[in-house]
SERO-4910 file (N, C-alpha, C, O; in steps of 0.05 Angstrom, whole numbers):
BEGIN
 pado doro    nc1    nc2    nc3   cac1   cac2   cac3    cc1    cc2    cc3    oc1    oc2    oc3
  Unk    A     17    -22     -3      1     -2     -1     16     21      0     36     20     14
  Unk    A      8     46    -14     26     69    -18     10     91     -9    -10     96    -22
  Unk    A     17    108     16      4    133     28     23    156     25     47    156     30
  Unk    A      8    173     17     21    200     13      8    218     36    -16    217     42
  Unk    A     29    234     47     21    251     69     32    280     57     55    284     49
  Unk    A     10    299     57     19    324     47      0    346     62    -20    341     76
  Unk    A     10    369     57     -4    392     66    -12    413     36     -5    408     13
  Unk    A    -24    431     44    -29    454     21    -18    479     24    -13    495      7
  Unk    A    -14    481     54     -7    510     65      8    503     87      0    486    102
  Unk    A     33    517     91     49    520    115     60    497    115     65    483     96
  Unk    A     65    489    145     82    462    154     70    453    174     80    459    195
  Unk    A     51    439    174     30    426    192     43    400    203     31    385    217
  Unk    A     72    396    196     79    370    209     79    340    190     76    318    200
  Unk    A     81    342    164     74    322    144     96    299    154     90    275    157
  Unk    A    122    308    159    141    291    163    142    274    185    150    251    185
  Unk    A    131    291    207    131    280    236    105    255    234    107    232    243
  Unk    A     82    266    219     61    243    221     72    219    203     67    197    211
  Unk    A     87    224    178     94    204    167    111    179    182    107    155    181
  Unk    A    131    194    195    146    178    212    133    168    236    143    148    245
  Unk    A    112    177    247     92    166    266     78    142    254     81    120    264
  Unk    A     65    146    234     49    128    226     68    106    217     57     85    221
  Unk    A     91    101    207    107     81    200    118     66    225    123     42    224
  Unk    A    121     80    247    133     72    269    109     56    286    114     38    303
  Unk    A     85     63    279     64     56    298     48     36    279     27     28    288
  Unk    A     56     28    252     39     13    238     38    -13    247     59    -23    255
  Unk    A     10    -28    248      3    -53    261     23    -76    245     28    -74    221
  Unk    A     31    -92    260     43   -119    252     25   -136    236      2   -138    244
  Unk    A     33   -149    216     59   -159    214     74   -139    192     99   -140    188
  Unk    A     58   -123    179     64   -104    157     92    -93    165     97    -88    189
  Unk    A    109    -88    145    135    -71    146    123    -45    129    108    -42    110
  Unk    A    137    -31    146    138      0    138    160     17    129    181     17    143
  Unk    A    159     31    108    186     50     98    174     76     93    154     79     78
  Unk    A    186     95    104    186    122    101    203    134     77    227    131     74
  Unk    A    185    151     58    202    160     40    197    191     39    175    200     32
  Unk    A    218    206     44    221    235     37    217    244      9    235    243     -8
  Unk    A    196    253      5    192    264    -21    182    296    -22    165    303    -38
  Unk    A    192    311     -7    189    339     -4    205    354    -27    230    352    -28
  Unk    A    192    369    -44    208    381    -65    226    406    -51    246    414    -62
  Unk    A    217    415    -27    233    436    -11    262    423     -1    280    437      7
  Unk    A    263    399     -2    286    389      8    278    370     36    259    376     51
  Unk    A    293    351     40    292    330     63    302    342     91    318    361     92
  Unk    A    290    331    114    300    339    143    305    318    159    313    322    182
  Unk    A    300    291    148    307    268    165    333    269    170    340    272    194
  Unk    A    354    267    149    385    264    151    392    285    170    407    281    190
  Unk    A    381    310    164    395    333    186    387    321    214    404    315    231
  Unk    A    364    318    217    353    309    244    365    290    260    369    292    284
  Unk    A    373    269    245    384    245    256    410    237    248    419    214    250
  Unk    A    426    261    238    456    259    231    457    238    208    477    223    209
  Unk    A    440    233    191    448    209    171    460    219    145    453    240    136
  Unk    A    476    203    134    490    213    111    465    218     86    442    209     90
  Unk    A    471    231     63    451    234     44    456    209     24    440    206      5
  Unk    A    474    194     28    477    166     10    473    142     27    483    146     49
  Unk    A    464    122     26    438    118      3    414    139     15    411    146     38
  Unk    A    400    145     -6    374    160      2    360    164    -27    361    148    -46
  Unk    A    348    187    -25    327    189    -54    345    194    -80    338    185   -102
  Unk    A    367    209    -75    382    211   -100    398    186   -110    403    182   -134
  Unk    A    407    168    -90    418    145   -103    397    129   -112    402    113   -130
  Unk    A    374    130   -102    347    108   -109    346    115   -141    349    100   -160
  Unk    A    341    148   -142    336    156   -168    354    148   -193    346    142   -216
  Unk    A    380    149   -182    398    143   -206    397    107   -208    404     97   -230
  Unk    A    390     91   -190    392     64   -192    368     58   -206    369     39   -222
  Unk    A    347     72   -204    323     61   -216    321     70   -247    300     66   -259
  Unk    A    338     81   -256    344     82   -286    352     60   -301    350     59   -326
  Unk    A    364     39   -285    375     12   -294    357     -9   -281    358    -31   -291
  Unk    A    343     -6   -261    332    -29   -246    305    -20   -235    301      3   -227
  Unk    A    288    -40   -233    257    -37   -226    253    -56   -202    231    -60   -193
  Unk    A    272    -67   -193    267    -90   -175    250    -81   -150    253    -59   -141
  Unk    A    233    -96   -141    218    -87   -119    231    -84    -91    220    -71    -73
  Unk    A    251    -95    -90    272    -89    -61    291    -64    -66    308    -55    -50
  Unk    A    287    -56    -89    307    -35    -95    306     -9    -76    325      4    -70
  Unk    A    280     -5    -69    276     19    -50    287     16    -21    295     34     -6
  Unk    A    284    -10    -16    291    -20     10    322    -19     16    332    -13     37
  Unk    A    338    -28    -12    369    -22     -8    379      4     -9    402      7     -3
  Unk    A    364     27    -15    374     53     -7    358     62     13    351     86     12
  Unk    A    351     49     30    343     62     57    363     58     79    380     41     78
  Unk    A    358     75     98    381     78    125    355     74    151    330     77    148
  Unk    A    368     68    171    351     63    192    357     84    213    380     90    222
  Unk    A    331     95    222    333    114    245    336     99    271    330     75    272
  Unk    A    347    115    294    354     97    318    337     77    330    345     58    343
  Unk    A    315     81    324    291     56    336    292     35    313    281     14    319
  Unk    A    303     36    289    306     12    272    283     19    249    279      3    230
  Unk    A    270     43    252    254     47    227    265     52    198    281     71    198
  Unk    A    259     39    171    277     46    153    266     69    138    241     71    137
  Unk    A    283     88    126    273    112    115    293    118     92    317    113     95
  Unk    A    280    130     66    297    142     48    298    168     50    278    181     46
  Unk    A    322    181     57    323    209     62    325    222     35    334    211     15
  Unk    A    316    248     35    320    264     10    341    287     17    343    298     39
  Unk    A    357    293     -6    372    312      0    361    340     10    340    348      2
  Unk    A    378    355     31    367    376     40    365    402     21    354    423     26
  Unk    A    381    395     -3    379    416    -27    351    413    -39    340    391    -41
  Unk    A    342    435    -46    313    433    -56    315    423    -90    301    407   -103
  Unk    A    337    438    -98    347    432   -128    347    400   -135    337    388   -154
  Unk    A    365    388   -112    372    363   -114    351    343   -109    350    321   -120
  Unk    A    332    354    -87    308    336    -85    285    340   -111    269    321   -116
  Unk    A    284    361   -123    264    360   -144    279    342   -166    266    325   -177
  Unk    A    302    346   -171    312    325   -195    309    296   -183    300    280   -200
  Unk    A    313    287   -160    309    262   -156    283    253   -158    278    229   -162
  Unk    A    263    274   -152    235    267   -150    226    266   -183    207    253   -189
  Unk    A    240    278   -199    226    278   -224    237    255   -241    226    246   -261
  Unk    A    262    247   -229    269    217   -239    255    193   -230    257    171   -241
  Unk    A    244    196   -211    228    175   -196    197    174   -203    181    157   -193
  Unk    A    189    194   -219    158    197   -224    149    170   -238    163    161   -256
  Unk    A    129    159   -231    118    139   -240    116    137   -268    113    159   -280
  Unk    A    118    112   -283    122    106   -312     92    113   -322     75     99   -312
  Unk    A     85    131   -340     56    133   -343     47    110   -361     24    102   -360
  Unk    A     68     97   -379     50     70   -391     46     51   -371     28     35   -376
  Unk    A     60     48   -345     53     24   -332     41     27   -305     31      9   -292
  Unk    A     44     57   -297     34     66   -277     50     61   -250     43     69   -228
  Unk    A     72     45   -256     91     35   -232    117     51   -233    127     60   -254
  Unk    A    127     54   -211    155     64   -209    166     43   -188    153     24   -181
  Unk    A    193     48   -176    205     35   -156    187     39   -131    182     19   -118
  Unk    A    178     62   -121    163     63   -101    138     41   -102    132     25    -85
  Unk    A    127     48   -128    102     27   -126    104      0   -130     85    -16   -127
  Unk    A    128     -8   -138    135    -34   -138    137    -44   -107    125    -64    -98
  Unk    A    153    -29    -95    159    -33    -66    134    -35    -53    130    -56    -40
  Unk    A    116    -16    -54     89    -14    -38     68    -40    -46     50    -48    -31
  Unk    A     73    -49    -71     51    -72    -80     61    -96    -66     45   -114    -68
  Unk    A     86   -103    -49     92   -122    -41     71   -131    -19     58   -113     -8
  Unk    A     68   -155    -11     45   -167      8     61   -156     32     86   -155     34
  Unk    A     37   -146     54     45   -136     82     68   -113     78     88   -114     92
  Unk    A     66    -96     63     83    -70     58     69    -47     61     46    -47     50
  Unk    A     75    -31     70     64     -1     69     86     15     63    106      8     76
  Unk    A     88     33     48    103     53     39     94     85     44     75     94     31
  Unk    A    105     97     57     90    124     67    104    145     61    123    151     75
  Unk    A     97    161     38    114    184     26    106    214     41     83    222     43
  Unk    A    123    224     49    124    251     61    130    271     33    153    275     25
  Unk    A    107    280     21    105    293     -1    111    327      8    117    341    -12
  Unk    A    110    339     31    112    364     37     87    376     33     64    366     39
  Unk    A     94    405     20     72    422     15     66    415    -20     84    417    -37
  Unk    A     48    410    -24     38    406    -55     23    423    -72      1    433    -64
  Unk    A     32    427    -91     15    446   -107     16    431   -137     31    413   -144
  Unk    A     -3    444   -149     -5    429   -180     19    427   -195     21    407   -209
  Unk    A     39    444   -194     66    436   -206     85    421   -186    108    420   -192
  Unk    A     79    410   -167     97    397   -146    107    368   -165     91    355   -178
  Unk    A    133    362   -164    142    337   -174    138    316   -161    145    294   -170
  Unk    A    126    318   -139    113    299   -121     86    286   -125     76    267   -113
  Unk    A     74    303   -148     44    297   -150     37    275   -163     17    262   -159
  Unk    A     57    269   -182     55    237   -195     53    217   -178     43    196   -184
  Unk    A     64    223   -153     62    199   -130     39    201   -117     25    181   -111
  Unk    A     34    228   -111      7    230    -97    -19    219   -116    -36    204   -106
  Unk    A    -19    226   -140    -41    217   -161    -43    179   -157    -65    168   -158
  Unk    A    -23    167   -153    -22    142   -155    -24    132   -125    -25    107   -126
  Unk    A    -25    140   -104    -26    134    -78    -53    118    -70    -74    125    -81
  Unk    A    -52    101    -57    -75     83    -47    -94     99    -31   -119     97    -30
  Unk    A    -77    119    -17    -90    137      8    -71    164      7    -46    165      8
  Unk    A    -91    184      6    -79    211      7    -83    222     36   -107    221     43
  Unk    A    -67    232     52    -73    244     80    -71    275     74    -49    282     66
  Unk    A    -86    291     76    -82    321     77    -84    330    104   -103    324    119
  Unk    A    -65    345    112    -60    358    139    -69    386    137    -66    398    116
  Unk    A    -80    397    158    -86    424    156    -92    433    186   -107    419    201
  Unk    A    -80    457    193    -86    467    214   -107    480    219   -114    496    202
  Unk    A   -124    477    243   -147    486    243   -157    513    252   -177    517    266
  Unk    A   -138    533    242   -140    560    249   -153    573    226   -151    562    204
  Unk    A   -167    596    229   -176    612    211   -164    614    182   -176    605    162
  Unk    A   -139    626    181   -122    628    161   -117    601    145   -117    599    120
  Unk    A   -113    581    163   -105    558    147   -130    540    132   -129    524    113
  Unk    A   -152    548    147   -177    535    134   -192    551    109   -207    541     93
  Unk    A   -182    579    111   -197    596     91   -192    588     60   -208    592     43
  Unk    A   -172    579     56   -163    570     26   -178    540     19   -184    533     -3
  Unk    A   -181    527     39   -196    496     32   -216    496     13   -214    484     -9
  Unk    A   -238    511     21   -256    503     -4   -255    504    -26   -271    491    -40
  Unk    A   -234    523    -39   -227    526    -66   -207    504    -75   -207    494    -98
  Unk    A   -192    498    -56   -171    472    -61   -182    444    -62   -174    428    -78
  Unk    A   -202    438    -42   -214    414    -38   -221    400    -60   -216    376    -61
  Unk    A   -234    414    -84   -241    396   -107   -220    389   -121   -225    372   -138
  Unk    A   -194    400   -121   -174    395   -133   -158    369   -121   -145    352   -134
  Unk    A   -161    368    -97   -150    343    -80   -166    322    -90   -154    300    -90
  Unk    A   -193    323    -98   -214    304   -100   -205    292   -127   -209    269   -133
  Unk    A   -194    312   -144   -187    299   -173   -158    286   -173   -152    267   -187
  Unk    A   -140    297   -153   -119    279   -151   -126    248   -144   -122    231   -160
  Unk    A   -135    244   -119   -140    223   -111   -168    210   -105   -184    226    -96
  Unk    A   -176    189   -108   -204    179   -103   -210    176    -73   -232    177    -63
  Unk    A   -185    172    -59   -188    166    -32   -175    184    -12   -158    175      3
  Unk    A   -181    210    -12   -170    227      7   -180    229     36   -203    223     42
  Unk    A   -163    236     53   -171    236     84   -158    264     92   -137    273     83
  Unk    A   -177    276    110   -171    306    120   -168    303    150   -186    298    167
  Unk    A   -141    307    156   -134    309    186   -126    337    196   -109    352    185
  Unk    A   -142    344    220   -136    371    230   -107    365    244    -97    343    245
  Unk    A    -96    386    252    -69    387    267    -71    406    289    -72    430    283
  Unk    A    -72    398    316    -67    419    334    -90    430    341   -111    421    333
  Unk    A    -88    451    357   -114    468    370   -124    484    347   -111    488    326
  Unk    A   -150    495    352   -165    513    333   -194    503    330   -203    489    348
  Unk    A   -206    508    311   -234    503    307   -244    477    310   -232    459    299
  Unk    A   -267    471    325   -275    440    331   -277    423    306   -279    434    284
  Unk    A   -277    399    308   -286    380    284   -311    390    269   -313    393    245
  Unk    A   -336    394    292   -358    396    280   -359    427    267   -375    431    249
  Unk    A   -341    448    277   -345    472    263   -331    468    234   -341    478    214
  Unk    A   -309    454    232   -294    446    209   -314    438    188   -315    449    166
  Unk    A   -329    417    197   -345    399    180   -368    419    172   -373    419    148
  Unk    A   -381    435    188   -399    454    183   -390    472    163   -405    471    143
  Unk    A   -375    485    161   -358    509    143   -356    492    118   -370    498     99
  Unk    A   -340    472    117   -329    458     93   -348    437     78   -346    432     54
  Unk    A   -364    427     91   -379    402     86   -366    383     82   -374    366     66
  Unk    A   -341    377     96   -325    357     96   -323    346    123   -321    362    141
  Unk    A   -323    318    129   -317    311    157   -291    305    165   -286    281    161
  Unk    A   -271    318    175   -249    308    181   -244    281    194   -261    274    211
  Unk    A   -225    263    189   -226    236    199   -214    235    225   -216    215    239
  Unk    A   -202    257    235   -187    255    264   -175    284    265   -178    302    248
  Unk    A   -160    284    290   -144    310    294   -115    302    304   -115    289    325
  Unk    A    -98    306    296    -71    301    301    -61    314    327    -55    338    322
  Unk    A    -58    307    352    -56    324    374    -28    337    374     -7    329    362
  Unk    A    -31    358    390     -8    377    390      9    364    419      4    367    443
  Unk    A     29    352    407     44    337    428     73    340    421     84    324    405
  Unk    A     86    360    432    113    371    432    133    347    438    153    343    423
  Unk    A    127    332    457    141    310    472    145    292    448    167    290    436
  Unk    A    123    278    440    121    258    418    134    268    395    150    253    385
  Unk    A    132    289    384    140    301    359    169    302    361    183    296    343
  Unk    A    179    312    388    210    314    390    221    288    385    240    285    369
  Unk    A    210    266    399    226    241    393    223    233    366    243    223    355
  Unk    A    204    235    354    202    227    322    217    243    303    222    234    281
  Unk    A    224    269    312    241    287    301    273    286    304    289    299    290
  Unk    A    278    269    322    304    264    330    314    285    347    338    290    347
  Unk    A    300    297    360    309    322    381    316    307    404    307    284    408
  Unk    A    335    321    422    345    310    449    322    308    465    306    327    464
  Unk    A    316    291    478    301    280    500    305    296    523    328    295    534
  Unk    A    283    316    537    288    330    561    283    309    582    265    293    580
  Unk    A    300    308    604    298    291    624    271    292    639    262    272    650
  Unk    A    258    316    641    229    319    654    208    307    634    186    300    643
  Unk    A    216    304    608    191    290    595    190    260    598    174    246    585
  Unk    A    207    250    614    203    218    620    205    201    596    225    204    582
  Unk    A    190    184    589    191    161    571    193    171    542    177    187    533
  Unk    A    213    160    528    210    168    499    204    153    478    209    159    454
  Unk    A    188    127    488    178    109    466    152    122    459    134    130    475
  Unk    A    153    124    429    129    135    419    101    125    420     81    138    413
  Unk    A     99     99    430     78     84    441     65     95    459     40     92    461
  Unk    A     80    113    480     69    125    502     63    152    503     57    165    523
  Unk    A     64    163    471     60    194    472     34    197    458     27    180    442
  Unk    A     18    220    463     -6    222    452     -3    222    421    -22    211    410
  Unk    A     14    232    404     22    228    378     21    201    367     11    191    346
  Unk    A     35    190    389     45    154    376     14    139    381      8    120    366
  Unk    A     -2    149    400    -23    133    400    -45    140    376    -59    123    366
  Unk    A    -46    162    370    -64    174    354    -52    159    327    -66    144    314
  Unk    A    -26    164    320    -17    147    297    -23    117    291    -25    107    269
  Unk    A    -25    102    321    -32     74    315    -60     70    308    -68     54    291
  Unk    A    -75     86    324   -108     82    315   -111     86    285   -122     70    270
  Unk    A    -98    110    278   -104    120    249    -89     96    232   -104     86    215
  Unk    A    -69     88    234    -57     71    218    -71     43    221    -70     28    201
  Unk    A    -82     33    244    -96      9    246   -123      6    230   -132    -16    223
  Unk    A   -138     34    225   -159     37    212   -156     38    180   -172     31    163
  Unk    A   -131     49    177   -128     51    143   -119     18    137   -126      6    116
  Unk    A   -106      7    154    -97    -24    145   -118    -37    150   -115    -60    140
  Unk    A   -143    -33    163   -166    -48    167   -181    -49    140   -190    -68    128
  Unk    A   -181    -25    133   -193    -18    110   -183    -33     83   -196    -42     64
  Unk    A   -156    -31     87   -139    -43     61   -146    -71     62   -157    -81     42
  Unk    A   -141    -89     86   -152   -116     86   -176   -118     77   -178   -133     57
  Unk    A   -200   -104     85   -226   -111     79   -227   -110     44   -239   -127     31
  Unk    A   -214    -92     34   -215    -85      6   -202   -108     -9   -214   -118    -28
  Unk    A   -177   -118     -2   -165   -140    -14   -175   -165    -11   -170   -183    -27
  Unk    A   -192   -169     14   -199   -198     25   -224   -206      1   -229   -230     -4
  Unk    A   -236   -189    -10   -258   -195    -27   -248   -214    -54   -232   -208    -72
  Unk    A   -261   -234    -50   -248   -253    -74   -273   -251    -96   -263   -254   -119
  Unk    A   -296   -249    -96   -317   -241   -117   -317   -217   -126   -323   -198   -111
  Unk    A   -310   -213   -154   -312   -192   -168   -339   -173   -165   -361   -184   -168
  Unk    A   -337   -151   -160   -356   -132   -156   -363   -111   -176   -343    -99   -184
  Unk    A   -383   -103   -185   -387    -77   -206   -375    -55   -189   -376    -53   -164
  Unk    A   -363    -40   -208   -352     -9   -196   -374      0   -180   -397     -5   -185
  Unk    A   -365     15   -159   -387     34   -146   -388     59   -159   -368     71   -168
  Unk    A   -415     66   -160   -418     90   -173   -410    114   -164   -413    119   -140
  Unk    A   -397    134   -184   -379    158   -178   -404    180   -164   -424    189   -175
  Unk    A   -396    183   -137   -415    202   -126   -409    232   -142   -388    239   -153
  Unk    A   -433    247   -139   -434    272   -151   -413    293   -141   -403    312   -154
  Unk    A   -407    285   -115   -386    309    -99   -368    291    -87   -377    273    -73
  Unk    A   -338    294    -92   -322    282    -79   -323    284    -49   -337    301    -38
  Unk    A   -309    266    -35   -312    269     -3   -299    295      6   -309    309     24
  Unk    A   -276    302     -8   -259    328      1   -270    349    -19   -254    362    -32
  Unk    A   -295    353    -20   -309    378    -39   -328    391    -17   -344    378     -4
  Unk    A   -325    418    -15   -343    430     -1   -373    431    -12   -379    439    -35
  Unk    A   -389    423      4   -417    413      2   -429    436     16   -425    434     40
  Unk    A   -440    453     11   -457    476     29   -481    461     40   -494    445     27
  Unk    A   -485    468     66   -510    453     81   -510    427     90   -529    414     99
  Unk    A   -485    418     85   -482    388     94   -481    383    124   -461    391    135
  Unk    A   -503    368    141   -502    372    166   -473    357    179   -466    334    172
  Unk    A   -461    368    194   -438    357    212   -445    334    225   -468    333    233
  Unk    A   -426    312    231   -432    292    248   -408    293    275   -384    296    271
  Unk    A   -418    292    295   -404    292    321   -379    277    321   -383    254    315
  Unk    A   -353    282    326   -331    270    325   -315    275    343   -305    297    342
  Unk    A   -307    254    367   -291    264    387   -263    268    378   -253    251    363
  Unk    A   -251    291    385   -227    301    374   -198    279    381   -176    284    372
  Unk    A   -205    256    396   -183    243    406   -193    210    389   -184    189    397
  Unk    A   -206    213    373   -216    186    355   -212    191    322   -208    213    311
  Unk    A   -214    166    312   -207    166    286   -235    162    269   -250    144    278
  Unk    A   -243    173    251   -267    166    238   -265    167    209   -255    188    200
  Unk    A   -274    148    190   -270    147    163   -292    169    152   -314    172    162
  Unk    A   -282    184    129   -296    201    121   -318    186    104   -312    169     87
  Unk    A   -349    194    112   -369    178     91   -376    197     72   -372    221     74
  Unk    A   -387    183     50   -399    197     24   -423    213     34   -437    207     54
  Unk    A   -426    236     18   -452    256     27   -476    235     22   -477    219      4
  Unk    A   -495    240     44   -519    225     43   -536    226     20   -538    246      6
  Unk    A   -549    203     16   -567    201    -12   -586    221    -16   -590    232    -38
  Unk    A   -598    226      7   -621    247      2   -606    275     -7   -615    290    -24
  Unk    A   -582    279      7   -571    305     -5   -561    308    -31   -557    329    -43
  Unk    A   -556    282    -40   -544    282    -66   -574    285    -83   -578    303   -100
  Unk    A   -592    268    -77   -621    272    -94   -631    301    -94   -642    311   -114
  Unk    A   -628    317    -67   -633    343    -72   -616    361    -91   -626    377   -106
  Unk    A   -587    357    -88   -571    373   -108   -578    365   -137   -581    382   -154
  Unk    A   -582    337   -142   -590    330   -170   -613    342   -182   -614    348   -206
  Unk    A   -637    346   -161   -662    359   -171   -657    385   -180   -663    393   -202
  Unk    A   -642    401   -159   -636    432   -164   -621    435   -194   -627    452   -212
  Unk    A   -602    416   -196   -589    418   -220   -604    413   -248   -597    423   -269
  Unk    A   -628    396   -245   -642    390   -265   -664    411   -270   -680    409   -289
***
């Protein structure tokens, strides 16, 4: 499974969440983190890792080899053992590597997709801030799940109604997560017509551990499993993994589901919000049938 984590504005913590999801992904699947931020990577600097092997060496090797294990051979391990493919900190080098790794348009596969398609494997790609010209966009478009992060303040949310339809065209399976404090989940759902799947907790201690910052003595345990961020990441990862298992366990072919008139990440004025506790994960439902019928009647 290939998962892209991205934002449309600012830096709400895509790298930290990508690492948290991989570190807390449920067994027996193995997880790999890939830095694909066009502005340059951070993990190498945070954890004092060399730039090679990494995204640059993988891009060079992919020109002559598309083996499914190639991505793993160009990964390094974080102190806890999590494998990561680090991006160059230089933006020009990072963008060049991403352009070389763009999926082949004829087959729809690249080295990242070959790795992600292996059984019991999840590749979580930190795509950073994405716009229509981003070299990470081909990866986003072919991901199984796209996780959009946004802070819940007015200036962060104001641009979402215009951009959400674009995200719906990028991926059929987008998920919206709020980050930190701000407007409540119900308020965001009421204004956007989109139900967020959860709220990433504001957890400086957990983020510091996952970002490689020194652990302060008064912070106590440094195990991500004991942090609010780590617990949220485990719940969210478990839900995504469960949905994937359910989809792949279907042995009988089924007709394709009808395409709803509005994407789950599209502003739908008047859509009633559903209450979602801020510390739980919910799957975004499709708009209610009655609401779609009403929209269609108005359109006709």
